[in-house]
C-alpha positions in Angstrom: -28.1 104.9 -120.7 -29.6 108.3 -121.5 -28.5 111.5 -119.9 -30.5 114.7 -120.7 -28.7 116.9 -118.2 -25.6 119.0 -118.7 -24.2 117.8 -115.4 -24.5 114.2 -116.4 -22.6 114.9 -119.6 -19.9 116.8 -117.7 -19.4 113.7 -115.4 -19.1 111.5 -118.4 -16.4 113.7 -119.9 -14.7 113.9 -116.5 -14.3 110.1 -116.2 -13.3 109.9 -119.9 -10.4 112.4 -119.3 -9.4 110.6 -116.1 -9.0 107.3 -118.0 -7.3 109.1 -120.9 -4.7 110.8 -118.7 -4.1 107.5 -116.9 -3.2 105.7 -120.2 -0.7 108.5 -121.1 0.8 108.9 -117.7 
């Protein structure tokens, strides 16, 4: 899976933070 767009990277970080906050909360 290769993403060469800033938008794609932002989406990846968004989902990562979503899962991270779910584990803490």
